[in-house]
C-alpha positions as CSV (number, residue, x, y, z in Angstrom):
1,M,-0.2,0.1,-0.1
2,M,1.1,3.5,-1.0
3,N,0.3,6.4,1.3
4,N,1.0,9.7,-0.3
5,R,0.5,13.2,1.6
6,I,0.9,17.0,0.6
7,E,0.5,19.4,3.4
8,V,-1.2,22.7,1.9
9,T,-0.7,26.1,3.6
10,I,-3.1,29.1,3.0
11,D,-2.0,32.4,3.8
12,Y,-3.9,35.5,3.4
13,Y,-3.9,38.8,4.6
14,W,-6.4,41.9,4.8
15,V,-5.5,45.5,5.2
16,C,-7.7,48.4,6.1
17,D,-8.2,50.9,3.1
18,Q,-8.8,53.7,5.6
19,G,-5.2,53.2,6.9
20,I,-6.4,52.0,10.2
21,E,-5.0,48.9,12.2
22,I,-8.1,45.9,11.5
23,P,-10.9,46.4,14.5
24,E,-11.1,43.0,16.6
25,G,-15.0,43.2,15.9
26,H,-14.3,42.9,12.0
27,K,-11.6,40.5,12.2
28,E,-13.9,36.7,12.4
29,A,-15.9,38.6,9.6
30,L,-12.5,39.1,7.6
31,K,-11.6,35.3,8.0
32,E,-15.0,34.2,7.1
33,D,-15.3,36.5,4.0
34,A,-11.4,35.3,3.0
35,L,-11.9,30.9,3.4
36,S,-15.3,31.5,1.0
37,R,-13.4,33.6,-1.7
38,I,-10.1,31.4,-1.6
39,N,-12.6,28.2,-1.5
40,E,-14.6,30.0,-4.7
41,M,-11.2,30.6,-6.6
42,I,-9.4,27.4,-5.9
43,K,-12.3,25.4,-7.3
44,E,-11.7,27.8,-10.5
45,G,-7.9,26.9,-10.6
46,Y,-6.3,29.3,-8.9
47,I,-3.4,29.7,-6.7
48,Q,-3.6,32.7,-5.1
49,G,-5.6,36.0,-6.1
50,E,-7.2,39.2,-4.7
51,L,-9.5,39.9,-1.9
52,N,-11.5,42.7,-1.4
53,T,-14.7,43.2,0.9
54,S,-16.6,45.7,3.4
55,V,-17.4,45.2,6.7
56,R,-20.2,47.0,9.0
57,C,-20.9,45.9,12.5
58,G,-22.4,49.0,13.6
59,K,-20.7,52.1,15.1
60,D,-21.6,50.6,19.0
61,V,-19.2,47.6,18.0
62,V,-16.7,49.3,15.8
63,P,-16.3,53.2,16.3
64,E,-14.3,53.7,13.6
65,E,-16.8,52.8,10.9
66,N,-18.3,54.5,8.2
67,E,-22.2,55.2,9.0
68,D,-23.2,53.7,5.6
69,E,-20.5,51.6,4.0
70,G,-18.6,50.3,6.9
71,L,-14.8,49.8,6.6
72,T,-13.2,48.5,3.3
73,Y,-10.2,45.9,3.1
74,S,-8.4,44.3,0.3
75,G,-5.8,41.7,0.4
76,W,-4.2,38.9,-1.0
77,W,-4.1,35.0,-0.7
78,Y,-1.9,32.1,-2.2
79,F,-1.1,28.5,-1.1
80,K,1.8,26.7,-1.4
81,T,2.6,22.9,-0.8
82,D,5.5,21.4,1.1
């Protein structure tokens, strides 16, 4: 019996387009958005790609947010095998 194993690592990052540190209240939403988008792109055959989104939780959770649009983010992802 032959047992093969390949380890895959997916790295991604986000940057707040408004130039502030990512608020704690947005981190989980950004993680979910990244994983969803990365999964879609991998199914299409990509091994890296751009990430773009906006998150709005409300000023009571994240005071830095714009009332109408929240905060916008851009980022990048890629995967590698060992």
